[in-house]
C-alpha positions in Angstrom: 10.1 141.8 168.5 9.7 137.6 169.6 6.0 138.1 170.5 6.2 138.5 166.4 8.8 135.8 166.1 5.9 133.3 168.3 2.9 134.6 166.6 5.1 134.0 162.6 6.2 130.4 164.3 3.0 129.7 165.0 1.7 130.7 161.8 4.5 128.6 159.6 3.6 125.8 161.5 0.1 126.2 160.5 1.3 126.7 157.1 3.1 122.7 156.8 0.0 121.4 158.7 -2.4 122.4 156.6 0.2 121.7 153.2 1.4 118.0 154.7 -1.6 116.8 154.9 -3.3 117.7 151.5 0.1 116.4 150.1 -0.4 112.6 152.0 -4.1 113.1 150.8 -6.6 114.4 153.5 -8.5 117.1 151.5 -11.3 116.3 153.6 -9.5 117.1 157.1 -7.7 120.1 155.4 -11.1 122.0 153.9 -13.5 120.6 156.1 -10.7 120.6 160.1 -12.4 117.1 161.0 -10.8 113.9 160.3 -13.0 111.6 158.3 -13.1 108.2 159.9 -11.9 106.0 157.8 -14.7 102.5 157.4 -14.6 99.7 157.9 -13.4 96.9 156.4 -16.7 94.4 155.3 -14.6 91.4 153.7 -14.8 88.2 156.3 -11.5 87.4 157.5 -10.6 83.2 157.2 -8.7 82.8 159.9 -5.8 79.6 158.9 -3.8 78.3 161.9 -0.3 78.1 161.8 1.6 75.0 161.4 4.9 74.8 162.4 6.8 72.3 160.4 8.7 70.2 162.4 11.9 68.9 161.1 13.8 65.6 162.4 17.3 67.3 164.2 19.9 65.5 162.3 22.4 63.4 164.6 25.8 65.1 165.3 28.3 62.5 163.2 30.1 60.1 166.7 33.1 61.0 166.3 35.8 58.1 166.0 38.7 56.6 167.8 41.2 57.8 165.0 40.1 61.3 163.8 40.3 62.2 168.0 43.7 60.8 168.0 44.4 62.8 165.2 42.5 65.8 167.2 44.7 64.6 170.3 47.9 65.2 168.2 47.7 67.8 166.3 46.6 70.1 169.8 49.6 68.4 171.1 52.4 69.7 168.6 50.4 73.3 168.7 51.6 73.6 172.7 55.1 72.2 171.8 54.8 75.0 169.2 53.5 77.9 171.3 55.5 77.1 174.2 58.7 76.9 172.0 58.4 80.3 171.2 
């Protein structure tokens, strides 16, 4: 019983392989049982080096004294509110 199941499995595998190759368009492989080598592309290849475009890095805006003082005030207020909670 096991032997027959193995034989049927191998046959189904072969039929599945044949059907897949046929659907993929590799009919020469299916008919002759050998793989056909693709012919290399004969068009000349032009090599163009990649030139990276360099953008100047934007300088981060320098914080002024007033904005730092406002930030410090907000942080102090948040800490004070957190301490009360």
